[in-house]
DSSP file (Angstrom, degrees, kcal/mol; ACC not computed):
  #  RESIDUE AA STRUCTURE BP1 BP2  ACC     N-H-->O    O-->H-N    N-H-->O    O-->H-N    TCO  KAPPA ALPHA  PHI   PSI    X-CA   Y-CA   Z-CA
    1    1 A M              0   0    0      0, 0.0     2,-0.4     0, 0.0     0, 0.0   0.000 360.0 360.0 360.0 137.9  -31.6 -124.2  -45.7
    2    2 A R        -     0   0    0      5,-0.0     2,-0.6    10,-0.0     3,-0.1  -0.955 360.0-146.2-123.7 140.7  -34.2 -126.2  -47.2
    3    3 A N    >>  -     0   0    0     -2,-0.4     4,-2.2     1,-0.1     3,-0.7  -0.909   3.3-157.3-112.0 126.1  -34.1 -128.2  -50.5
    4    4 A L  T 34 S+     0   0    0     -2,-0.6    -1,-0.1     1,-0.2     5,-0.1   0.758  93.9  62.0 -61.6 -21.8  -37.4 -128.5  -52.5
    5    5 A K  T 34 S+     0   0    0      1,-0.2    -1,-0.2     3,-0.1     3,-0.0   0.803 117.2  24.1 -78.0 -29.6  -36.0 -131.6  -54.1
    6    6 A T  T <4 S+     0   0    0     -3,-0.7     2,-0.3     2,-0.1    -2,-0.2   0.633 115.6  60.0-114.7 -14.8  -35.7 -133.6  -50.9
    7    7 A L  S  < S-     0   0    0     -4,-2.2     2,-0.1     2,-0.0    -1,-0.1  -0.890  85.2-106.9-115.3 145.9  -38.4 -132.0  -48.5
    8    8 A H    >>  -     0   0    0     -2,-0.3     4,-1.6     1,-0.1     3,-0.6  -0.478  30.0-122.5 -67.8 142.7  -42.2 -131.8  -49.0
    9    9 A I  H 3> S+     0   0    0      1,-0.2     4,-2.6     2,-0.2     5,-0.2   0.885 109.1  57.7 -60.5 -39.3  -43.2 -128.3  -49.7
   10   10 A S  H 3> S+     0   0    0      1,-0.2     4,-1.9     2,-0.2    -1,-0.2   0.884 104.5  52.3 -62.6 -30.6  -45.6 -128.1  -46.6
   11   11 A D  H <> S+     0   0    0     -3,-0.6     4,-1.2     2,-0.2    -1,-0.2   0.880 110.6  48.0 -71.4 -34.4  -42.8 -129.0  -44.3
   12   12 A I  H  X S+     0   0    0     -4,-1.6     4,-2.1     2,-0.2    -2,-0.2   0.866 107.3  57.2 -66.2 -37.1  -40.8 -126.1  -45.8
   13   13 A M  H  X S+     0   0    0     -4,-2.6     4,-2.4     2,-0.2    -2,-0.2   0.876 100.9  56.8 -63.9 -39.6  -43.8 -123.8  -45.5
   14   14 A A  H  X S+     0   0    0     -4,-1.9     4,-0.6    -5,-0.2    -1,-0.2   0.932 109.5  44.4 -56.3 -43.6  -43.9 -124.4  -41.7
   15   15 A D  H >X S+     0   0    0     -4,-1.2     3,-0.6     1,-0.2     4,-0.5   0.867 110.1  55.3 -73.3 -30.5  -40.4 -123.2  -41.3
   16   16 A V  H >< S+     0   0    0     -4,-2.1     3,-1.1     1,-0.2    -2,-0.2   0.903 103.0  57.1 -68.0 -29.6  -41.1 -120.2  -43.7
   17   17 A L  H 3< S+     0   0    0     -4,-2.4    -1,-0.2     1,-0.2    -2,-0.2   0.721 111.1  43.5 -72.7 -12.9  -44.0 -119.1  -41.4
   18   18 A R  H << S+     0   0    0     -3,-0.6     2,-0.3    -4,-0.6    -1,-0.2   0.399  98.2  96.1-102.2   1.1  -41.6 -119.0  -38.5
   19   19 A S    <<  -     0   0    0     -3,-1.1     3,-0.1    -4,-0.5    -4,-0.0  -0.709  59.1-153.6-101.2 147.6  -38.7 -117.3  -40.2
   20   20 A K  S    S+     0   0    0     -2,-0.3    33,-2.4     1,-0.2     2,-0.4   0.848  86.2  31.7 -77.2 -42.5  -37.8 -113.5  -40.3
   21   21 A A  E     -a   53   0A   0     31,-0.2     2,-0.4     2,-0.0    33,-0.2  -0.918  64.1-161.4-125.0 145.6  -36.0 -113.8  -43.8
   22   22 A I  E     -a   54   0A   0     31,-2.8    33,-1.8    -2,-0.4     2,-0.5  -0.976   5.2-169.1-128.6 120.2  -36.7 -115.9  -46.8
   23   23 A L  E     -a   55   0A   0     -2,-0.4     2,-0.5    31,-0.2    33,-0.2  -0.917   8.1-169.6-107.2 127.4  -34.0 -116.4  -49.4
   24   24 A V  E     -a   56   0A   0     31,-2.5    33,-2.3    -2,-0.5     2,-0.4  -0.967   2.8-169.0-131.2 121.1  -35.1 -118.1  -52.6
   25   25 A G  E     +a   57   0A   0     -2,-0.5    33,-0.2    31,-0.2    31,-0.0  -0.885  12.4 160.8-119.3 145.6  -32.8 -119.3  -55.3
   26   26 A S        -     0   0    0     31,-1.9    33,-0.2    -2,-0.4    44,-0.1  -0.940  32.6-131.0-156.1 134.6  -33.6 -120.5  -58.8
   27   27 A P        -     0   0    0      0, 0.0     7,-1.0     0, 0.0     2,-0.4  -0.398  40.6-106.5 -69.3 163.0  -31.9 -121.0  -62.1
   28   28 A T  E     -D   33   0B   0     31,-1.9     2,-0.4     5,-0.2     5,-0.2  -0.814  40.3-175.8 -90.3 138.1  -33.7 -119.5  -65.1
   29   29 A L  E >   -D   32   0B   0      3,-2.2     3,-1.6    -2,-0.4    31,-0.0  -0.996  68.1 -14.5-133.9 124.7  -35.4 -122.2  -67.2
   30   30 A N  T 3  S-     0   0    0     -2,-0.4     3,-0.1     1,-0.3    -1,-0.1   0.866 129.7 -51.2  43.7  47.6  -37.1 -121.4  -70.4
   31   31 A N  T 3  S+     0   0    0      1,-0.2    -1,-0.3     0, 0.0     2,-0.2   0.671 126.6  65.7  68.5  22.5  -37.2 -117.7  -69.5
   32   32 A G  E <  S-D   29   0B   0     -3,-1.6    -3,-2.2    37,-0.0    34,-0.3  -0.782  91.5 -54.0-151.1-162.2  -38.7 -118.3  -66.2
   33   33 A I  E     -D   28   0B   0     -2,-0.2    -5,-0.2    -5,-0.2     5,-0.1  -0.623  63.8 -93.4 -86.1 145.6  -38.4 -119.8  -62.6
   34   34 A F    >>  -     0   0    0     -7,-1.0     4,-2.1    -2,-0.3     3,-1.6  -0.313  42.8-115.7 -59.0 125.8  -37.4 -123.4  -62.2
   35   35 A P  H 3> S+     0   0    0      0, 0.0     4,-2.3     0, 0.0     5,-0.2   0.775 111.8  50.7 -43.4 -49.2  -40.8 -125.4  -61.9
   36   36 A P  H 3> S+     0   0    0      0, 0.0     4,-1.5     0, 0.0     5,-0.1   0.875 114.0  44.8 -58.2 -36.2  -40.3 -126.6  -58.2
   37   37 A V  H <> S+     0   0    0     -3,-1.6     4,-2.4     2,-0.2     5,-0.2   0.878 110.5  54.2 -72.4 -36.7  -39.5 -123.1  -57.1
   38   38 A G  H  X S+     0   0    0     -4,-2.1     4,-2.6     2,-0.2     5,-0.2   0.935 108.7  48.7 -50.4 -54.8  -42.4 -121.7  -59.0
   39   39 A A  H  X S+     0   0    0     -4,-2.3     4,-2.1     1,-0.2    -2,-0.2   0.859 111.0  51.4 -57.1 -40.9  -44.7 -124.2  -57.3
   40   40 A F  H  X S+     0   0    0     -4,-1.5     4,-2.6     2,-0.2    -1,-0.2   0.901 110.3  48.2 -61.1 -45.8  -43.2 -123.1  -53.9
   41   41 A L  H  X S+     0   0    0     -4,-2.4     4,-2.9     2,-0.2    -2,-0.2   0.852 109.4  52.6 -70.0 -34.6  -43.7 -119.5  -54.6
   42   42 A T  H  X S+     0   0    0     -4,-2.6     4,-1.7     2,-0.2    -2,-0.2   0.951 111.1  47.1 -64.4 -43.8  -47.3 -120.1  -55.7
   43   43 A Y  H  X S+     0   0    0     -4,-2.1     4,-1.6     2,-0.2     3,-0.4   0.953 111.6  52.7 -50.6 -54.2  -48.0 -121.9  -52.4
   44   44 A L  H >X S+     0   0    0     -4,-2.6     4,-2.0     1,-0.3     3,-0.6   0.934 105.3  53.9 -44.6 -59.8  -46.3 -119.0  -50.6
   45   45 A K  H 3< S+     0   0    0     -4,-2.9    -1,-0.3     1,-0.3    -2,-0.2   0.826 104.8  54.6 -54.0 -35.4  -48.5 -116.5  -52.3
   46   46 A G  H 3< S+     0   0    0     -4,-1.7    -1,-0.3    -3,-0.4    -2,-0.2   0.875 112.3  42.8 -66.1 -40.6  -51.6 -118.3  -51.2
   47   47 A L  H << S-     0   0    0     -4,-1.6    -2,-0.2    -3,-0.6    -1,-0.2   0.751  91.3-158.9 -80.4 -22.0  -50.5 -118.1  -47.6
   48   48 A R     <  -     0   0    0     -4,-2.0    -3,-0.1    -5,-0.2     2,-0.1   0.888   6.7-161.6  44.5  63.4  -49.3 -114.4  -47.8
   49   49 A P        -     0   0    0      0, 0.0     2,-0.2     0, 0.0     3,-0.2  -0.493   9.6-151.3 -73.1 143.8  -46.9 -114.3  -44.9
   50   50 A K        +     0   0    0      1,-0.2    28,-0.1    -2,-0.1    29,-0.1  -0.675  62.8  36.3-116.5 167.8  -46.3 -110.7  -43.9
   51   51 A N  S    S+     0   0    0     -2,-0.2     2,-0.3     1,-0.2    -1,-0.2   0.896  80.4 138.5  56.0  54.2  -43.4 -108.9  -42.3
   52   52 A R        -     0   0    0     -3,-0.2    28,-2.0    22,-0.1     2,-0.5  -0.831  52.4-128.6-121.6 154.3  -40.6 -110.8  -43.9
   53   53 A I  E     -ab  21  80A   0    -33,-2.4   -31,-2.8    -2,-0.3     2,-0.3  -0.926  32.2-158.8 -96.9 128.4  -37.3 -109.9  -45.4
   54   54 A G  E     +a   22   0A   0     26,-2.7    29,-0.4    -2,-0.5     2,-0.3  -0.877  18.3 173.8-116.8 150.0  -36.9 -111.3  -48.9
   55   55 A F  E     -a   23   0A   0    -33,-1.8   -31,-2.5    -2,-0.3     2,-0.4  -0.990  10.3-162.6-148.4 136.5  -33.9 -112.0  -51.1
   56   56 A A  E     +a   24   0A   0     -2,-0.3    30,-1.7   -33,-0.2     2,-0.3  -0.959  13.8 167.4-126.1 142.3  -33.7 -113.8  -54.5
   57   57 A F  E     +ac  25  86A   0    -33,-2.3   -31,-1.9    -2,-0.4     2,-0.3  -0.983   7.3 137.7-147.1 155.5  -30.7 -115.2  -56.2
   58   58 A G  E     - c   0  87A   0     28,-2.0    30,-2.2    -2,-0.3     2,-0.3  -0.991  37.2-105.2-176.9-176.1  -30.0 -117.5  -59.1
   59   59 A S  E     - c   0  88A   0     -2,-0.3   -31,-1.9    28,-0.2     2,-0.3  -0.810  27.2-178.8-123.4 163.9  -28.1 -118.5  -62.1
   60   60 A Y  E     - c   0  89A   0     28,-1.6    30,-2.8    -2,-0.3   -31,-0.1  -0.978  27.6-147.8-159.0 159.2  -28.9 -118.3  -65.9
   61   61 A G  S    S-     0   0    0     -2,-0.3    -1,-0.1    28,-0.2   -32,-0.0   0.833  91.1 -24.7 -95.3 -50.5  -27.4 -119.2  -69.3
   62   62 A W  S    S+     0   0    0    -34,-0.1    27,-0.0    28,-0.0    -2,-0.0   0.568 133.1  42.9-139.6 -27.6  -28.9 -116.3  -71.4
   63   63 A G        -     0   0    0    -35,-0.1    -3,-0.1   -31,-0.1    26,-0.0   0.929  60.1-169.2 -93.0 -66.5  -32.0 -114.9  -70.0
   64   64 A G        +     0   0    0     -5,-0.1     4,-0.4   -32,-0.1     3,-0.3   0.771  37.9 135.2  79.2  27.3  -31.7 -114.4  -66.3
   65   65 A Q     >  +     0   0    0      1,-0.2     4,-2.1     2,-0.1     5,-0.2   0.573  48.9  80.2 -85.1 -11.4  -35.4 -113.7  -65.7
   66   66 A A  H  > S+     0   0    0    -34,-0.3     4,-2.2     1,-0.2    -1,-0.2   0.860  90.3  50.8 -72.8 -33.3  -36.0 -115.9  -62.6
   67   67 A V  H  > S+     0   0    0     -3,-0.3     4,-2.0     2,-0.2    -1,-0.2   0.872 111.7  47.3 -65.5 -41.1  -34.4 -113.5  -60.1
   68   68 A K  H  > S+     0   0    0     -4,-0.4     4,-2.7     2,-0.2    -2,-0.2   0.899 111.6  51.3 -66.9 -46.5  -36.6 -110.6  -61.3
   69   69 A E  H  X S+     0   0    0     -4,-2.1     4,-1.4     2,-0.2    -2,-0.2   0.902 111.8  48.3 -59.6 -43.0  -39.8 -112.9  -61.2
   70   70 A M  H  X S+     0   0    0     -4,-2.2     4,-2.4     1,-0.2    -2,-0.2   0.914 108.9  51.1 -70.1 -36.8  -39.0 -113.9  -57.6
   71   71 A E  H  X S+     0   0    0     -4,-2.0     4,-2.5     1,-0.2     5,-0.3   0.891 108.1  55.8 -68.6 -35.2  -38.4 -110.4  -56.4
   72   72 A T  H  X S+     0   0    0     -4,-2.7     4,-1.5     2,-0.2    -1,-0.2   0.865 107.2  47.2 -64.7 -29.2  -41.7 -109.4  -58.0
   73   73 A I  H  X S+     0   0    0     -4,-1.4     4,-1.4     2,-0.2    -2,-0.2   0.892 112.5  49.4 -66.2 -46.8  -43.5 -112.0  -56.0
   74   74 A M  H  <>S+     0   0    0     -4,-2.4     5,-2.0     1,-0.2     4,-0.3   0.856 111.0  49.0 -64.2 -35.8  -41.8 -111.0  -52.8
   75   75 A N  H ><5S+     0   0    0     -4,-2.5     3,-1.6     1,-0.2    -1,-0.2   0.888 107.3  57.5 -71.1 -38.4  -42.6 -107.3  -53.4
   76   76 A D  H 3<5S+     0   0    0     -4,-1.5    -1,-0.2     1,-0.3    -2,-0.2   0.814 103.6  52.7 -56.8 -33.6  -46.3 -108.3  -54.1
   77   77 A L  T 3<5S-     0   0    0     -4,-1.4    -1,-0.3    -5,-0.1    -2,-0.2   0.611 119.5-113.9 -78.7  -8.0  -46.3 -109.9  -50.7
   78   78 A G  T < 5 +     0   0    0     -3,-1.6   -27,-0.2    -4,-0.3    -3,-0.2   0.662  59.9 160.9  83.6  12.3  -45.1 -106.6  -49.2
   79   79 A W      < -     0   0    0     -5,-2.0     2,-0.4   -28,-0.1   -26,-0.2  -0.425  46.1-112.3 -65.7 141.2  -41.7 -108.0  -48.1
   80   80 A D  B     -b   53   0A   0    -28,-2.0   -26,-2.7    -2,-0.1     3,-0.1  -0.653  27.6-166.8 -73.6 128.7  -38.8 -105.8  -47.3
   81   81 A M        +     0   0    0     -2,-0.4   -26,-0.1   -28,-0.2   -28,-0.1  -0.791  19.5 162.2-118.4  81.2  -36.2 -106.3  -50.0
   82   82 A P        +     0   0    0      0, 0.0     2,-0.4     0, 0.0    -1,-0.1   0.637  63.4  49.4 -81.2 -11.4  -33.1 -104.5  -48.4
   83   83 A V  S    S-     0   0    0    -29,-0.4     2,-0.1    -3,-0.1     3,-0.1  -0.990  91.0-114.0-133.4 128.2  -30.5 -106.1  -50.6
   84   84 A E        -     0   0    0     -2,-0.4   -29,-0.0     1,-0.1    19,-0.0  -0.377  40.5-103.4 -65.0 142.4  -30.7 -106.4  -54.4
   85   85 A G        -     0   0    0     -2,-0.1     2,-0.5   -18,-0.1   -28,-0.2  -0.112  32.8-132.6 -58.2 156.5  -31.1 -109.9  -55.7
   86   86 A V  E     -c   57   0A   0    -30,-1.7   -28,-2.0    -3,-0.1     2,-0.4  -0.961  22.5-178.7-117.9 125.0  -28.0 -111.6  -57.3
   87   87 A K  E     -c   58   0A   0     -2,-0.5     2,-0.5   -30,-0.2   -28,-0.2  -0.993   6.6-165.1-126.8 139.1  -27.9 -113.4  -60.6
   88   88 A I  E     -c   59   0A   0    -30,-2.2   -28,-1.6    -2,-0.4     2,-0.6  -0.955  16.1-130.2-124.4 130.5  -25.0 -115.1  -62.0
   89   89 A Q  E     -c   60   0A   0     -2,-0.5     2,-0.2   -30,-0.2   -28,-0.2  -0.699  69.0 -43.0 -91.5 128.9  -24.4 -116.3  -65.5
   90   90 A Y  S    S-     0   0    0    -30,-2.8   -30,-0.1    -2,-0.6    -2,-0.1  -0.452 121.4  -0.7  55.0-124.0  -23.1 -119.7  -65.9
   91   91 A I  S    S-     0   0    0     -2,-0.2    -2,-0.1   -32,-0.1     2,-0.0  -0.799  81.8-117.6 -98.6 130.7  -20.4 -120.5  -63.3
   92   92 A P        -     0   0    0      0, 0.0     2,-0.2     0, 0.0    -2,-0.0  -0.361  21.6-149.1 -70.7 144.7  -19.5 -117.8  -60.9
   93   93 A D     >  -     0   0    0      1,-0.0     4,-2.4    -2,-0.0     5,-0.2  -0.419  39.0 -87.6 -97.0-176.8  -16.0 -116.5  -60.9
   94   94 A E  H  > S+     0   0    0      1,-0.2     4,-2.0     2,-0.2     5,-0.2   0.893 127.5  53.9 -62.0 -43.0  -14.2 -115.0  -57.7
   95   95 A E  H  > S+     0   0    0      2,-0.2     4,-2.1     1,-0.2    -1,-0.2   0.955 111.1  46.0 -58.8 -50.1  -15.5 -111.5  -58.2
   96   96 A E  H  > S+     0   0    0      1,-0.2     4,-2.2     2,-0.2    -2,-0.2   0.894 111.6  51.6 -58.8 -41.2  -19.1 -112.9  -58.4
   97   97 A L  H  X S+     0   0    0     -4,-2.4     4,-2.3     2,-0.2    -1,-0.2   0.886 108.3  51.8 -64.5 -37.2  -18.6 -115.1  -55.4
   98   98 A D  H  X S+     0   0    0     -4,-2.0     4,-2.7     2,-0.2    -2,-0.2   0.896 107.8  52.6 -63.2 -44.6  -17.3 -112.0  -53.5
   99   99 A K  H  X S+     0   0    0     -4,-2.1     4,-1.7     2,-0.2    -2,-0.2   0.879 109.7  48.4 -62.5 -44.7  -20.5 -110.2  -54.5
  100  100 A V  H  X S+     0   0    0     -4,-2.2     4,-2.5     2,-0.2    -2,-0.2   0.917 111.2  49.7 -58.7 -48.1  -22.7 -113.0  -53.2
  101  101 A K  H  X S+     0   0    0     -4,-2.3     4,-3.0     1,-0.2    -2,-0.2   0.923 110.2  51.6 -56.8 -46.9  -20.7 -113.1  -49.8
  102  102 A E  H  X S+     0   0    0     -4,-2.7     4,-2.0     1,-0.2    -1,-0.2   0.880 108.7  50.1 -66.0 -32.8  -21.2 -109.3  -49.6
  103  103 A A  H  X S+     0   0    0     -4,-1.7     4,-2.6     2,-0.2    -1,-0.2   0.914 110.3  51.3 -64.6 -41.0  -25.0 -109.7  -50.1
  104  104 A G  H  X S+     0   0    0     -4,-2.5     4,-2.4     1,-0.2    -2,-0.2   0.929 108.6  50.4 -63.2 -42.0  -25.1 -112.3  -47.4
  105  105 A K  H  X S+     0   0    0     -4,-3.0     4,-2.3     2,-0.2    -1,-0.2   0.932 110.9  49.2 -61.8 -43.8  -23.2 -110.1  -45.0
  106  106 A K  H  X S+     0   0    0     -4,-2.0     4,-1.9     1,-0.2    -1,-0.2   0.891 111.9  47.9 -65.4 -35.4  -25.6 -107.2  -45.6
  107  107 A L  H  X S+     0   0    0     -4,-2.6     4,-2.7     2,-0.2     5,-0.2   0.918 109.1  54.3 -69.3 -35.9  -28.6 -109.4  -45.1
  108  108 A G  H  X S+     0   0    0     -4,-2.4     4,-2.5     1,-0.2    -2,-0.2   0.898 108.9  49.3 -53.0 -46.1  -27.1 -110.8  -41.9
  109  109 A E  H  X S+     0   0    0     -4,-2.3     4,-1.0     2,-0.2    -1,-0.2   0.898 111.2  48.0 -64.6 -37.9  -26.8 -107.2  -40.7
  110  110 A V  H >X S+     0   0    0     -4,-1.9     4,-0.9     1,-0.2     3,-0.7   0.935 112.8  49.0 -67.5 -48.7  -30.4 -106.4  -41.5
  111  111 A I  H >< S+     0   0    0     -4,-2.7     3,-1.4     1,-0.3    -1,-0.2   0.926 104.5  57.9 -62.1 -43.9  -31.7 -109.6  -39.8
  112  112 A K  H 3< S+     0   0    0     -4,-2.5    -1,-0.3     1,-0.3    -2,-0.2   0.854 102.9  56.4 -57.8 -31.2  -29.7 -109.0  -36.7
  113  113 A K  H <<        0   0    0     -4,-1.0    -1,-0.3    -3,-0.7    -2,-0.2   0.730 360.0 360.0 -72.2 -22.3  -31.6 -105.6  -36.4
  114  114 A E    <<        0   0    0     -3,-1.4    -1,-0.3    -4,-0.9    -2,-0.2   0.533 360.0 360.0 -70.8 360.0  -34.9 -107.2  -36.4
């Protein structure tokens, strides 16, 4: 796990280029992706890493567009998206947390097969 708030983006990219799967999370802010995550994805688009598994997740208050925007970028990169992204409004309840855990299990199974 890498934190865009505490690590330099180029250090994170070095890890991304060695990874099979890239999971990106962002809250929706002003109907879009949180700016630091948007910068990360812009950098990523420039590098165009291939043959990756992608997954987007995030939270929102009323719009929820960030997950769809992140998925669009991953699809544009040609990444495999075997599990539908997860977006949660406000604070997750137990059912939503179970949904996230299930998505994680499915991703784990796909990654093991690679």
